[in-house]
C-alpha positions in Angstrom: 59.3 64.3 42.5 63.0 63.7 43.3 63.8 67.4 42.7 61.0 68.5 45.0 62.3 66.2 47.8 65.8 67.4 47.4 64.7 71.0 47.5 62.5 70.3 50.5 65.4 68.5 52.2 67.8 71.4 51.5 65.2 73.9 52.9 64.9 71.9 56.1 68.7 71.8 56.5 68.9 75.5 56.1 66.2 76.1 58.7 68.0 73.7 61.1 71.3 75.6 60.6 69.5 78.9 61.3 68.0 77.5 64.6 71.4 76.2 65.7 73.0 79.6 64.9 70.3 81.4 66.9 70.8 79.0 69.9 74.5 79.5 69.6 74.2 83.3 69.7 71.8 83.0 72.6 74.3 80.8 74.5 77.1 83.3 73.8 75.0 86.2 75.1 74.1 84.3 78.3 77.7 83.4 79.0 78.8 87.0 78.5 76.0 88.1 80.9 77.1 85.7 83.5 80.7 86.9 83.2 79.7 90.5 83.5 77.5 89.8 86.6 80.4 87.9 88.2 82.8 90.8 87.6 80.3 93.3 89.0 79.7 91.2 92.1 83.4 90.7 92.7 83.9 94.5 92.4 81.1 95.1 94.8 82.5 92.6 97.4 86.0 94.3 97.1 84.4 97.7 97.5 82.4 96.6 100.5 85.5 95.1 102.1 87.5 98.3 101.6 84.7 100.4 103.1 84.3 98.1 106.0 80.8 96.8 105.2 81.3 93.1 105.8 78.8 90.3 106.4 80.3 89.9 109.9 79.9 93.6 110.9 78.7 94.2 114.4 75.3 95.7 115.0 75.1 98.6 117.4 71.9 100.1 118.8 70.9 103.6 119.4 70.3 104.5 123.1 66.7 103.7 124.0 66.3 101.2 121.1 64.2 98.2 122.0 65.4 96.0 119.0 69.0 95.7 120.1 69.5 96.6 123.8 72.7 98.6 124.6 75.5 97.0 126.5 77.6 98.4 129.4 81.3 98.0 129.0 83.4 98.2 132.2 87.2 98.3 132.0 88.9 97.3 135.2 92.3 98.3 134.0 91.4 101.8 132.8 88.7 102.3 135.4 86.3 103.5 132.8 82.7 102.7 131.9 81.1 103.0 128.5 77.7 102.3 127.0 77.1 101.4 123.4 
């Protein structure tokens, strides 16, 4: 009876170690995935900034568009008018 209990106890410990190892490997994979996604998003932000696509970019409308009406710009100094 004692040998059966010891064998059963050892088997339970081995199963517990296997579960902990699986969880540890899963955690490592998740951390690596987060690091890769962070690096990709940083690269994307830098690339957008170099190209000029920023979150604070101005929206310009096409002539005749009803969503964003065009504005008339008048320069008193240069005596010019422009529409954009």
